[in-house]
C-alpha positions in Angstrom: -0.7 -5.8 -8.2 -2.9 -3.1 -7.2 -5.5 -5.6 -6.1 -3.3 -7.1 -3.7 -2.5 -3.6 -2.3 -6.1 -2.9 -1.7 -6.5 -6.4 0.0 -3.6 -5.6 2.2 -4.0 -2.2 3.3 -7.9 -2.0 2.9 -8.3 -3.7 6.2 -7.1 -0.4 7.9 -9.6 1.9 6.3 -11.3 2.9 3.1 -8.7 3.7 0.3 -9.1 6.6 -1.8 -6.1 5.9 -4.2 -3.1 3.6 -4.7 -0.1 5.0 -6.7 2.6 2.4 -7.6 5.8 3.5 -8.8 7.5 1.8 -11.5 10.5 3.9 -12.6 14.0 2.5 -12.2 14.8 4.6 -9.2 11.5 4.0 -7.3 10.5 0.3 -8.1 8.7 -1.3 -5.3 7.3 2.0 -3.6 3.6 2.5 -3.5 1.6 5.4 -2.0 -1.8 4.5 -0.4 -4.1 7.5 0.1 -6.8 6.8 2.8 -10.7 8.6 2.9 -9.5 9.2 6.5 -6.1 10.3 7.5 -6.3 8.5 10.9 -6.5 5.0 9.0 -3.1 5.6 7.6 -1.4 5.3 10.9 -1.9 1.7 11.7 -0.9 0.7 8.3 2.5 2.3 8.7 3.8 -0.6 10.7 3.7 -3.0 7.7 7.2 -4.1 6.9 8.5 -5.3 3.4 8.7 -9.0 4.6 5.0 -9.2 5.4 4.0 -8.0 2.0 5.8 -11.2 0.3 2.5 -11.9 -1.6 3.1 -9.1 -4.0 5.0 -10.0 -7.1 7.3 -7.4 -8.5 
């Protein structure tokens, strides 16, 4: 799953780390940490329907 996340969010900038939550309460939540903070802003407009290629 994280490979797909790198593919989807990597086009906005260099990714330092991706943390995917898997607990019952946080399933489906991921945190993407970019090398440059300014790369995070454009990626924040992605909505869940556009991420449909990720299997949970």
